N, C-alpha and C positions, 0 to 999 in steps of 0.2 A: 127597717130597711135603710141602709146607708145612703147618704146623699152625696152627689158629686159636686155640690155647690160649696163654696168656701164658707167657713164659719165666721160670720160677721161679728160675733160677740168676742172674738179673740183680739188681743191687742196687736197692733201692727208689728211686723217683724223688724228688728233693728237693721236688717239688710234692706229695708224699704227705703228708696231714695229720699222721699219726703221726710221720713223719720231721721235718717242720717243727716240731712241738711239742717233740720231743726236742732238736733243734738249738737252739731257743729257750731251753729249760731249761739246756742246757749253757752257752750264752752268758751267761745270767743268773747261774749259779753261778760262772762264771769272773770275772764282773764284781764280785760282792759278796764273794767270798772272798779278795780281795787286800787286804792291810792298808792300802795307800795309797788304794785306791778306797773302802774301807770308811770310812776317816777323812774322805775327801773328802765322802762322803755324809753323815757326821755333821755336818760343818761346814755344808753346804748345807741340811740338814734344819732347822737353827735359823733360817736366813734365806737367801734367794737371794743369791748372791755373784758378784763379778766374777772372771774367771780370774786376774787379777793378785793379788787379795786371797787367794784360795784357795791359789794356788801359793806365795805368800809365807809363809803359815801352815805349809804342808806342808814347805817348806824349813827354816823355823825349828824345826820338830819333828823334823827329820832324816829325814823320809820321802821327800823328793825331793832328788836331788843338785843339780838346777837347775830353774828355772821352765819351761824348754822341754819337760821331760818330761811336763808336765801335759796337753798335747794328746793324747798317746797314751791316757792314762787317761780323759780325757773322751770320746774316741772309743769306747772299750770300754763305758763307762757309757751313752752315748747309744744305741749299737747294742743294748744289753740293755734299753733303755727304762727306765733308772733315773733319768735326768736328761733335761730338755729344755734345749736350748741356744738362746738368743736370738742370732741371727747377723745382722750388718749386711749390706748389699748386696755388700760386698767379701769376705764370708766370715769376717770376724773375729767371734769369740765375744764378745758384750757382757755376757751374764749366764748363770748356771747356776741352774736351778731343779730341785728334786727332784720326781719323779713318785710316784705311788702305789706303783709297784714298788720305787722306791728307798727308800721309807720302811721297808723291812724292817730297815734298820740300827737302828731304834729297838727292835727285838725280839731282836737278836742278842746273844749273850754278849760281854762286853767282856774 
């Protein structure tokens, strides 16, 4: 006989507010706790920058092996809502701007 009660043994739906909040916090912490992304946020917090300028600085500091790795870090930061990316119609990132969430870098221990 079918039951009308919810199945407590099922994992929570990703649409559940608490689960979404936890996943958002996990994404945010992953983004800001990485040394490359933390430095990227520090650079952009001083002034919006182009991907080329930011990547070049991170390579000079030895944090990036090559400028191509920047895209991955930008994607993580954008997903965590730490940066806004100005993108042209072809999908190329033209500028990186810090968001209020990304400004946490100003308060983190160095």
